[in-house]
NUTIKOL-839851 format. One record per residue (C-alpha): residue number from 1; x, y, z. Coordinates in Angstrom, 2 decimals, always signed. Layout:
<tilos>
+------+---------+---------+---------+
: resi :      c1 :      c2 :      c3 :
+------+---------+---------+---------+
:  NUM :       X :       Y :       Z :
...
+------+---------+---------+---------+
</tilos>
This chain:
<tilos>
+------+---------+---------+---------+
: resi :      c1 :      c2 :      c3 :
+------+---------+---------+---------+
:    1 :   +5.18 :  -99.63 :  +75.10 :
:    2 :   +8.98 :  -99.05 :  +74.05 :
:    3 :  +11.39 :  -99.35 :  +75.99 :
:    4 :  +14.26 :  -96.03 :  +76.69 :
:    5 :  +16.96 :  -95.51 :  +78.67 :
:    6 :  +17.27 :  -92.51 :  +80.89 :
:    7 :  +20.39 :  -90.62 :  +81.84 :
:    8 :  +20.35 :  -88.54 :  +84.84 :
:    9 :  +22.91 :  -86.05 :  +85.18 :
:   10 :  +23.91 :  -84.26 :  +88.30 :
:   11 :  +23.92 :  -80.54 :  +88.22 :
:   12 :  +25.19 :  -80.17 :  +91.63 :
:   13 :  +26.89 :  -82.77 :  +93.97 :
:   14 :  +24.03 :  -84.96 :  +95.42 :
:   15 :  +23.08 :  -86.92 :  +99.00 :
:   16 :  +21.98 :  -90.37 :  +99.41 :
:   17 :  +21.56 :  -90.76 : +103.35 :
:   18 :  +22.20 :  -93.65 : +105.04 :
:   19 :  +19.88 :  -95.06 : +107.78 :
:   20 :  +21.70 :  -93.28 : +110.80 :
:   21 :  +20.08 :  -90.98 : +112.91 :
:   22 :  +20.83 :  -87.27 : +112.19 :
:   23 :  +19.55 :  -84.31 : +114.16 :
:   24 :  +21.11 :  -82.24 : +116.70 :
:   25 :  +19.94 :  -84.04 : +120.04 :
:   26 :  +22.72 :  -85.02 : +122.29 :
:   27 :  +23.86 :  -88.53 : +121.51 :
:   28 :  +23.02 :  -88.45 : +117.50 :
:   29 :  +25.26 :  -88.38 : +114.42 :
:   30 :  +26.33 :  -84.65 : +113.65 :
:   31 :  +27.52 :  -85.97 : +110.00 :
:   32 :  +25.00 :  -86.82 : +107.29 :
:   33 :  +26.67 :  -89.65 : +105.17 :
:   34 :  +26.08 :  -90.41 : +101.87 :
:   35 :  +25.59 :  -94.00 : +100.22 :
:   36 :  +27.84 :  -94.96 :  +97.29 :
:   37 :  +24.82 :  -94.99 :  +94.93 :
:   38 :  +21.20 :  -94.01 :  +95.42 :
:   39 :  +18.99 :  -96.79 :  +96.05 :
:   40 :  +16.99 :  -98.12 :  +93.69 :
:   41 :  +13.53 :  -97.37 :  +95.39 :
:   42 :  +14.92 :  -93.49 :  +95.66 :
:   43 :  +15.93 :  -93.50 :  +91.79 :
:   44 :  +12.02 :  -95.14 :  +90.93 :
:   45 :  +10.32 :  -92.73 :  +92.83 :
:   46 :  +12.10 :  -89.75 :  +90.80 :
:   47 :  +11.39 :  -90.95 :  +87.76 :
:   48 :   +7.83 :  -91.85 :  +88.41 :
:   49 :   +7.70 :  -88.05 :  +89.63 :
:   50 :   +9.64 :  -86.56 :  +86.42 :
:   51 :   +6.74 :  -88.68 :  +84.42 :
:   52 :   +3.75 :  -87.39 :  +86.16 :
:   53 :   +4.92 :  -83.88 :  +85.94 :
:   54 :   +5.24 :  -84.28 :  +82.26 :
:   55 :   +2.00 :  -85.92 :  +81.68 :
:   56 :   +0.34 :  -82.38 :  +83.62 :
:   57 :   -2.25 :  -84.66 :  +84.55 :
:   58 :   -2.23 :  -83.72 :  +88.36 :
:   59 :   -1.04 :  -86.32 :  +90.96 :
:   60 :   -4.51 :  -87.90 :  +92.13 :
:   61 :   -5.04 :  -90.99 :  +93.52 :
:   62 :   -5.69 :  -92.64 :  +90.33 :
:   63 :   -3.18 :  -91.29 :  +88.55 :
:   64 :   -0.35 :  -91.95 :  +91.42 :
:   65 :   -1.69 :  -95.57 :  +91.33 :
:   66 :   -0.79 :  -95.66 :  +87.64 :
:   67 :   +3.12 :  -94.15 :  +88.28 :
:   68 :   +3.51 :  -96.47 :  +91.15 :
:   69 :   +3.36 :  -99.43 :  +88.79 :
:   70 :   +5.58 :  -98.16 :  +86.48 :
:   71 :   +8.46 : -100.69 :  +85.94 :
:   72 :  +11.81 :  -98.95 :  +86.43 :
:   73 :  +15.22 : -100.97 :  +85.94 :
:   74 :  +18.23 :  -99.61 :  +87.61 :
:   75 :  +20.12 :  -97.48 :  +88.79 :
:   76 :  +23.85 :  -97.94 :  +86.92 :
:   77 :  +26.88 :  -95.93 :  +86.85 :
:   78 :  +27.87 :  -94.82 :  +83.65 :
:   79 :  +31.00 :  -92.57 :  +82.77 :
:   80 :  +30.93 :  -91.51 :  +79.59 :
:   81 :  +29.19 :  -94.11 :  +77.07 :
:   82 :  +30.48 :  -97.01 :  +79.44 :
:   83 :  +28.36 :  -98.65 :  +81.70 :
:   84 :  +29.87 :  -99.63 :  +85.28 :
:   85 :  +28.58 : -102.59 :  +87.19 :
:   86 :  +29.40 : -103.32 :  +90.66 :
:   87 :  +32.76 : -106.03 :  +91.69 :
:   88 :  +31.56 : -109.37 :  +92.06 :
:   89 :  +32.16 : -110.70 :  +95.57 :
:   90 :  +33.50 : -113.84 :  +94.04 :
:   91 :  +36.65 : -112.29 :  +92.68 :
:   92 :  +39.44 : -110.98 :  +95.19 :
:   93 :  +41.87 : -108.50 :  +93.14 :
:   94 :  +45.22 : -108.43 :  +94.71 :
:   95 :  +48.86 : -107.47 :  +94.06 :
:   96 :  +51.53 : -110.14 :  +93.07 :
:   97 :  +55.08 : -110.36 :  +94.28 :
:   98 :  +55.83 : -107.74 :  +91.28 :
:   99 :  +53.27 : -105.08 :  +92.16 :
:  100 :  +50.89 : -106.22 :  +89.16 :
:  101 :  +47.27 : -106.63 :  +90.16 :
:  102 :  +45.79 : -110.34 :  +89.79 :
:  103 :  +42.16 : -112.08 :  +90.58 :
:  104 :  +41.59 : -114.84 :  +92.13 :
:  105 :  +38.11 : -116.51 :  +91.58 :
:  106 :  +36.37 : -118.19 :  +94.63 :
:  107 :  +34.51 : -121.33 :  +93.65 :
:  108 :  +32.61 : -123.84 :  +95.61 :
:  109 :  +34.12 : -126.85 :  +96.97 :
:  110 :  +33.54 : -130.15 :  +98.84 :
:  111 :  +35.51 : -130.06 : +101.80 :
:  112 :  +37.92 : -133.17 : +102.60 :
:  113 :  +37.17 : -135.85 : +104.62 :
:  114 :  +37.28 : -135.14 : +108.19 :
:  115 :  +36.53 : -131.49 : +107.35 :
:  116 :  +33.16 : -129.63 : +107.66 :
:  117 :  +31.29 : -126.61 : +107.78 :
:  118 :  +28.31 : -124.99 : +109.56 :
:  119 :  +26.83 : -123.37 : +106.48 :
:  120 :  +23.01 : -123.53 : +106.49 :
:  121 :  +21.11 : -125.77 : +103.64 :
:  122 :  +24.03 : -128.15 : +103.15 :
:  123 :  +25.66 : -125.14 : +101.21 :
:  124 :  +29.39 : -125.69 : +100.02 :
:  125 :  +32.16 : -123.22 : +101.11 :
:  126 :  +34.31 : -121.16 :  +98.42 :
:  127 :  +37.66 : -122.36 :  +98.18 :
:  128 :  +40.65 : -119.99 :  +98.60 :
:  129 :  +43.63 : -120.96 :  +96.82 :
:  130 :  +46.34 : -118.34 :  +97.82 :
:  131 :  +47.05 : -116.23 : +101.12 :
:  132 :  +46.72 : -112.60 :  +99.67 :
:  133 :  +45.79 : -108.95 : +101.00 :
:  134 :  +42.15 : -107.76 :  +99.19 :
:  135 :  +43.32 : -104.49 :  +96.89 :
:  136 :  +40.92 : -101.98 :  +97.87 :
:  137 :  +39.51 :  -99.70 :  +94.86 :
:  138 :  +38.21 : -102.19 :  +92.66 :
:  139 :  +34.45 : -101.56 :  +93.50 :
:  140 :  +32.92 : -101.08 :  +89.95 :
:  141 :  +33.77 : -103.40 :  +86.71 :
:  142 :  +33.51 : -102.26 :  +83.08 :
:  143 :  +30.72 : -104.38 :  +81.11 :
:  144 :  +33.79 : -105.64 :  +79.15 :
:  145 :  +35.73 : -107.25 :  +82.07 :
:  146 :  +32.32 : -108.50 :  +83.96 :
:  147 :  +31.40 : -110.23 :  +80.68 :
:  148 :  +34.89 : -112.37 :  +80.90 :
:  149 :  +34.34 : -112.83 :  +84.33 :
:  150 :  +30.85 : -114.68 :  +83.72 :
:  151 :  +32.07 : -116.48 :  +80.96 :
:  152 :  +34.87 : -118.02 :  +83.33 :
:  153 :  +37.61 : -116.20 :  +81.70 :
:  154 :  +40.45 : -114.36 :  +83.05 :
:  155 :  +40.25 : -110.94 :  +83.93 :
:  156 :  +42.15 : -107.70 :  +85.11 :
:  157 :  +39.64 : -105.42 :  +86.07 :
:  158 :  +40.54 : -101.72 :  +85.67 :
:  159 :  +40.87 : -100.12 :  +89.31 :
:  160 :  +37.77 :  -97.97 :  +89.46 :
:  161 :  +36.73 :  -96.68 :  +93.42 :
:  162 :  +33.48 :  -95.42 :  +92.33 :
:  163 :  +32.13 :  -91.50 :  +93.25 :
:  164 :  +34.70 :  -89.48 :  +95.10 :
:  165 :  +32.86 :  -88.05 :  +98.47 :
:  166 :  +32.82 :  -84.21 :  +98.86 :
:  167 :  +32.28 :  -82.92 : +102.74 :
:  168 :  +31.32 :  -79.55 : +103.68 :
:  169 :  +30.88 :  -78.25 : +106.85 :
:  170 :  +27.63 :  -76.28 : +108.16 :
:  171 :  +25.89 :  -74.41 : +111.00 :
:  172 :  +22.85 :  -74.57 : +112.16 :
:  173 :  +21.20 :  -71.16 : +112.09 :
:  174 :  +18.58 :  -69.63 : +114.92 :
:  175 :  +15.20 :  -68.79 : +112.85 :
:  176 :  +14.51 :  -66.23 : +115.45 :
:  177 :  +17.82 :  -64.17 : +115.29 :
:  178 :  +18.83 :  -64.92 : +111.78 :
:  179 :  +22.03 :  -66.03 : +113.34 :
:  180 :  +24.45 :  -68.81 : +113.70 :
:  181 :  +23.81 :  -70.67 : +116.63 :
:  182 :  +26.80 :  -71.61 : +118.72 :
:  183 :  +28.75 :  -74.89 : +118.31 :
:  184 :  +25.89 :  -76.08 : +116.18 :
:  185 :  +28.24 :  -77.39 : +113.34 :
:  186 :  +27.29 :  -80.26 : +111.33 :
:  187 :  +28.72 :  -81.80 : +108.30 :
:  188 :  +27.24 :  -83.56 : +104.85 :
:  189 :  +28.89 :  -85.64 : +102.78 :
:  190 :  +27.86 :  -85.04 :  +98.91 :
:  191 :  +28.45 :  -87.67 :  +96.07 :
:  192 :  +29.11 :  -85.62 :  +93.11 :
:  193 :  +28.81 :  -87.36 :  +89.62 :
:  194 :  +32.25 :  -87.56 :  +88.78 :
:  195 :  +35.16 :  -90.27 :  +88.40 :
:  196 :  +38.76 :  -90.12 :  +88.27 :
:  197 :  +41.92 :  -91.16 :  +90.26 :
:  198 :  +42.29 :  -87.51 :  +91.17 :
:  199 :  +40.03 :  -84.35 :  +91.22 :
:  200 :  +42.31 :  -82.88 :  +88.52 :
:  201 :  +41.61 :  -85.92 :  +85.97 :
:  202 :  +37.80 :  -86.37 :  +87.08 :
:  203 :  +35.49 :  -87.32 :  +84.58 :
:  204 :  +31.29 :  -86.83 :  +84.47 :
:  205 :  +29.25 :  -89.76 :  +85.24 :
:  206 :  +25.92 :  -90.16 :  +85.56 :
:  207 :  +23.13 :  -92.68 :  +86.54 :
:  208 :  +21.08 :  -94.68 :  +83.77 :
:  209 :  +17.47 :  -96.36 :  +84.16 :
:  210 :  +15.46 :  -98.42 :  +81.50 :
:  211 :  +11.78 :  -97.77 :  +81.49 :
:  212 :   +9.19 :  -98.50 :  +79.26 :
:  213 :   +7.36 :  -94.77 :  +78.00 :
:  214 :   +4.94 :  -94.53 :  +75.12 :
:  215 :   +5.76 :  -92.85 :  +71.60 :
:  216 :   +6.68 :  -89.42 :  +71.88 :
:  217 :   +6.80 :  -89.36 :  +76.06 :
:  218 :   +9.80 :  -87.73 :  +77.53 :
:  219 :   +9.81 :  -87.07 :  +81.21 :
:  220 :  +10.14 :  -83.70 :  +82.73 :
:  221 :  +13.66 :  -82.60 :  +81.63 :
:  222 :  +14.63 :  -81.08 :  +85.26 :
:  223 :  +14.23 :  -82.62 :  +89.00 :
:  224 :  +15.73 :  -83.09 :  +92.40 :
:  225 :  +16.97 :  -86.26 :  +93.43 :
:  226 :  +17.69 :  -87.18 :  +96.63 :
:  227 :  +18.18 :  -85.15 : +100.28 :
:  228 :  +18.26 :  -81.40 : +100.04 :
:  229 :  +16.56 :  -81.70 :  +96.87 :
:  230 :  +19.63 :  -81.48 :  +94.98 :
:  231 :  +18.94 :  -80.79 :  +91.17 :
:  232 :  +19.45 :  -82.89 :  +88.13 :
:  233 :  +18.98 :  -82.78 :  +84.37 :
:  234 :  +17.07 :  -85.88 :  +82.60 :
:  235 :  +17.82 :  -87.22 :  +79.24 :
:  236 :  +16.01 :  -89.81 :  +77.10 :
:  237 :  +18.50 :  -91.54 :  +74.94 :
:  238 :  +18.02 :  -92.45 :  +71.69 :
:  239 :  +19.29 :  -95.67 :  +71.73 :
:  240 :  +18.58 :  -98.74 :  +74.00 :
:  241 :  +21.24 : -100.83 :  +73.13 :
:  242 :  +23.74 :  -97.97 :  +73.09 :
:  243 :  +23.40 :  -97.09 :  +76.19 :
:  244 :  +22.56 : -100.33 :  +78.43 :
:  245 :  +24.26 : -103.34 :  +78.86 :
:  246 :  +22.34 : -106.12 :  +76.84 :
:  247 :  +23.03 : -109.75 :  +77.28 :
:  248 :  +26.20 : -110.28 :  +75.22 :
:  249 :  +26.54 : -112.64 :  +72.35 :
:  250 :  +28.91 : -114.62 :  +74.05 :
:  251 :  +26.60 : -115.31 :  +77.12 :
:  252 :  +23.58 : -116.15 :  +74.77 :
:  253 :  +25.77 : -118.68 :  +72.88 :
:  254 :  +27.51 : -120.32 :  +75.93 :
:  255 :  +24.00 : -120.37 :  +77.86 :
:  256 :  +22.45 : -122.02 :  +74.53 :
:  257 :  +24.62 : -124.76 :  +74.99 :
:  258 :  +23.79 : -125.82 :  +78.48 :
:  259 :  +21.63 : -128.55 :  +79.46 :
:  260 :  +20.42 : -130.00 :  +82.71 :
:  261 :  +22.89 : -130.21 :  +85.25 :
:  262 :  +24.50 : -127.13 :  +83.99 :
:  263 :  +26.34 : -124.90 :  +86.56 :
:  264 :  +24.93 : -121.24 :  +86.41 :
:  265 :  +25.43 : -118.41 :  +88.59 :
:  266 :  +23.90 : -115.51 :  +89.43 :
:  267 :  +25.30 : -111.75 :  +90.12 :
:  268 :  +23.45 : -108.84 :  +91.85 :
:  269 :  +23.58 : -105.80 :  +89.54 :
:  270 :  +21.65 : -103.28 :  +92.12 :
:  271 :  +20.69 : -104.77 :  +95.90 :
:  272 :  +17.87 : -107.12 :  +96.21 :
:  273 :  +15.17 : -108.11 :  +98.90 :
:  274 :  +14.42 : -111.14 :  +99.65 :
:  275 :  +12.12 : -113.12 : +101.75 :
:  276 :  +14.84 : -114.40 : +103.68 :
:  277 :  +17.36 : -111.91 : +103.56 :
:  278 :  +20.31 : -113.27 : +102.02 :
:  279 :  +18.27 : -116.20 : +100.07 :
:  280 :  +16.14 : -115.55 :  +97.37 :
:  281 :  +12.41 : -117.46 :  +98.65 :
:  282 :  +12.20 : -117.96 :  +94.56 :
:  283 :  +14.80 : -120.91 :  +94.53 :
:  284 :  +12.26 : -123.31 :  +95.60 :
:  285 :   +9.62 : -122.32 :  +93.53 :
:  286 :  +11.77 : -122.51 :  +90.51 :
:  287 :  +10.70 : -124.25 :  +87.37 :
:  288 :   +7.09 : -124.76 :  +89.03 :
:  289 :   +5.59 : -122.60 :  +85.75 :
:  290 :   +4.62 : -119.52 :  +88.19 :
:  291 :   +4.36 : -116.76 :  +86.43 :
:  292 :   +4.71 : -114.38 :  +89.68 :
:  293 :   +8.27 : -115.40 :  +89.80 :
:  294 :  +11.02 : -113.03 :  +87.78 :
:  295 :  +11.25 : -113.69 :  +84.55 :
:  296 :  +12.58 : -116.91 :  +83.13 :
:  297 :  +12.56 : -118.57 :  +86.67 :
:  298 :   +9.27 : -120.12 :  +86.49 :
:  299 :  +10.55 : -122.39 :  +83.57 :
:  300 :  +14.01 : -123.62 :  +85.12 :
:  301 :  +14.27 : -125.49 :  +88.45 :
:  302 :  +18.06 : -124.68 :  +90.47 :
:  303 :  +19.42 : -125.96 :  +93.06 :
:  304 :  +21.38 : -123.42 :  +95.35 :
:  305 :  +25.07 : -124.63 :  +95.86 :
:  306 :  +26.74 : -121.88 :  +97.59 :
:  307 :  +27.11 : -117.98 :  +98.22 :
:  308 :  +28.96 : -115.13 :  +98.65 :
:  309 :  +26.88 : -112.25 : +100.03 :
:  310 :  +28.13 : -108.98 : +101.63 :
:  311 :  +26.90 : -107.56 : +104.83 :
:  312 :  +23.94 : -106.43 : +105.14 :
:  313 :  +22.38 : -103.19 : +103.89 :
:  314 :  +19.24 : -101.44 : +105.34 :
:  315 :  +16.53 :  -99.94 : +103.40 :
:  316 :  +13.67 :  -97.74 : +104.67 :
:  317 :  +12.34 :  -93.82 : +103.90 :
:  318 :   +9.15 :  -91.75 : +104.58 :
:  319 :   +5.78 :  -93.25 : +103.87 :
:  320 :   +4.21 :  -90.25 : +102.25 :
:  321 :   +0.52 :  -91.54 : +102.11 :
:  322 :   +0.75 :  -92.61 : +105.78 :
:  323 :   +2.75 :  -89.91 : +106.68 :
:  324 :   +5.22 :  -92.02 : +108.80 :
:  325 :   +8.53 :  -93.97 : +108.50 :
:  326 :   +8.71 :  -97.20 : +106.72 :
:  327 :   +9.90 : -100.04 : +108.47 :
:  328 :  +13.20 : -101.04 : +108.46 :
:  329 :  +14.12 : -103.92 : +105.77 :
:  330 :  +17.58 : -105.37 : +104.58 :
:  331 :  +19.21 : -106.32 : +101.60 :
:  332 :  +21.48 : -108.39 :  +99.92 :
:  333 :  +24.27 : -106.13 :  +98.50 :
:  334 :  +24.79 : -105.51 :  +94.88 :
:  335 :  +27.89 : -107.78 :  +93.58 :
:  336 :  +26.70 : -110.70 :  +95.98 :
:  337 :  +27.16 : -114.04 :  +93.83 :
:  338 :  +24.86 : -117.10 :  +93.98 :
:  339 :  +26.24 : -120.41 :  +92.59 :
:  340 :  +23.25 : -123.16 :  +91.20 :
:  341 :  +22.70 : -126.08 :  +89.50 :
:  342 :  +20.08 : -126.47 :  +87.13 :
:  343 :  +17.87 : -129.46 :  +87.80 :
:  344 :  +15.41 : -129.01 :  +84.80 :
:  345 :  +14.55 : -127.05 :  +82.16 :
:  346 :  +16.75 : -124.82 :  +79.71 :
:  347 :  +19.15 : -122.77 :  +81.32 :
:  348 :  +18.72 : -119.91 :  +77.99 :
:  349 :  +15.38 : -118.99 :  +79.57 :
:  350 :  +17.68 : -117.60 :  +82.91 :
:  351 :  +18.88 : -114.75 :  +80.46 :
:  352 :  +14.78 : -113.24 :  +80.26 :
:  353 :  +15.86 : -111.77 :  +83.46 :
:  354 :  +19.26 : -110.22 :  +82.14 :
:  355 :  +19.70 : -107.00 :  +84.17 :
:  356 :  +15.96 : -107.27 :  +84.84 :
:  357 :  +14.92 : -107.54 :  +88.69 :
:  358 :  +14.60 : -110.85 :  +90.68 :
:  359 :  +13.65 : -109.61 :  +93.71 :
:  360 :  +10.71 : -111.70 :  +95.66 :
:  361 :   +7.98 : -109.41 :  +95.73 :
:  362 :   +6.62 : -107.51 :  +92.57 :
:  363 :   +6.89 : -104.22 :  +93.88 :
:  364 :  +10.40 : -104.60 :  +94.87 :
:  365 :  +11.07 : -105.67 :  +91.50 :
:  366 :   +8.98 : -102.60 :  +89.93 :
:  367 :  +11.46 : -100.29 :  +92.06 :
:  368 :  +14.40 : -102.13 :  +90.19 :
:  369 :  +15.84 : -104.11 :  +93.41 :
:  370 :  +17.98 : -107.19 :  +91.97 :
:  371 :  +18.79 : -106.83 :  +88.41 :
:  372 :  +20.27 : -110.18 :  +87.87 :
:  373 :  +23.32 : -110.62 :  +86.04 :
:  374 :  +24.02 : -114.76 :  +84.84 :
:  375 :  +27.20 : -116.30 :  +83.97 :
:  376 :  +28.52 : -119.77 :  +84.11 :
:  377 :  +31.60 : -121.20 :  +86.84 :
+------+---------+---------+---------+
</tilos>
């Protein structure tokens, strides 16, 4: 089946709840907070629902199994016709003495004689070359800036903070009296799909995913995404390459020139779920020919040299089949960077997993966890 890009447009501000409890009970949160972007599993479930509604077969057990196996890659944030990617964590943006934005690159280094660190698995620390204060607001990079960064070139990224927050205060209602409950106020933080320096210059934004659709197949055009069933519109884009971030020719050419001993790095474009939490389980199995591994990693043997991984993030939800909460799992956040050395194989084979999921388990990959960007260091 041909692959297509779906673009999701919000018809009202959206709510992507985090894992904090939210109820009227004493000692619990009275504010519903929203994630900066929806989790891959949230968007994957939404897309599968829209495909199922369009097929009109009814959500039988067999049909649900087929939909559950649908591979969904995403979501990626887009502004106009431009894809935006989470800022890599090996880049530190700061201001120089003249107030100009600069970027410090963090790279692995071997401590000098007499010095050491307590990192696990003999991993190397990352070298900080200047004592600077990180500049905030550079949470997303354009595809062009990310390409230059992955190739090891100098980059001065645009300041893109991400989606704004719109907080609304509500009052709890007494269903018996039809009146507001005294003292029962709570707030909800929504995420409008729009971006800009201030509300007067906001530009429309959207979410994009990539999946395989039969010729002529179109998901239901209107649906509900996230908490409170907020309405969104779904559009099938006419071209794949024009609306997705395909692997740039410069990176393909660079990887074709690499061989054994090459130094490559992996940047997560969406949060990933790994067996060891911060560390992929497939590292030890890479290059083994195991076809159950993510794309390309069965052909190339890698050795982990260093990593910069953000604070773990939780993912849970509600299991509709079993009518109970799902267990909490911990994700490596988007933007995390892993530094590898190629032990065996052709590094160019790694590009088979360009913006494809590299999480450890098959279903997590189908849900879009751990989209990969590859570069050199």
